[in-house]
C-alpha positions in Angstrom: -129.3 -7.1 -7.2 -126.4 -9.3 -6.1 -124.3 -8.8 -9.2 -124.8 -5.0 -9.0 -123.6 -5.1 -5.4 -120.6 -7.1 -6.5 -119.7 -4.8 -9.3 -120.1 -1.8 -7.0 -117.8 -3.4 -4.4 -115.1 -4.2 -7.0 -115.4 -0.7 -8.4 -114.8 0.9 -5.0 -111.8 -1.4 -4.4 -110.4 -0.4 -7.7 -110.8 3.3 -7.0 -109.2 2.9 -3.6 -106.3 1.1 -5.1 -105.8 3.7 -7.8 -106.0 6.5 -5.1 -103.3 4.8 -3.0 -101.2 4.2 -6.1 -101.5 7.9 -7.1 -100.6 9.1 -3.6 -97.6 6.9 -3.4 -96.2 8.4 -6.6 -96.8 12.1 -5.8 -95.6 12.0 -2.2 -92.1 12.6 -0.9 -91.4 9.9 1.6 -93.5 7.0 2.7 -97.1 8.1 1.8 -98.5 4.6 2.1 -97.3 2.2 4.8 -95.7 -1.1 3.9 -98.1 -4.1 4.1 -96.2 -5.4 7.1 -96.9 -2.2 9.0 -100.6 -2.3 8.1 -101.0 -5.9 9.2 -99.2 -5.2 12.5 -101.6 -2.4 13.2 -104.5 -4.5 12.3 -103.4 -7.3 14.6 -103.2 -5.1 17.7 -106.9 -4.9 18.4 -109.2 -7.8 19.2 -111.9 -6.8 16.8 -109.4 -5.9 14.1 -107.9 -9.3 14.4 -111.4 -10.9 14.0 -112.0 -8.7 10.9 -108.6 -9.7 9.5 -109.3 -13.4 9.9 -112.8 -13.1 8.4 -111.3 -11.1 5.4 -108.6 -13.8 5.0 -111.3 -16.6 5.1 -113.4 -14.8 2.5 -110.5 -14.2 0.2 -109.4 -17.8 0.6 -112.8 -19.2 -0.2 -113.5 -16.9 -3.2 -110.0 -16.8 -4.7 -108.4 -20.1 -3.9 -111.2 -22.7 -3.3 -112.7 -22.5 -6.7 
């Protein structure tokens, strides 16, 4: 069950990344905001900051701590 959930999550992330990549290539002008703009918008709300910190902690634990 856990591995199936993990595969589904990574598949959804891959599909989302491919959609953003496709939109950035077909649009005229800035279709996707720069990462700095996205992080600035995330850091404006209290709950979004908490979510950002938790996501950073999860990524750090799973990608860098191993």
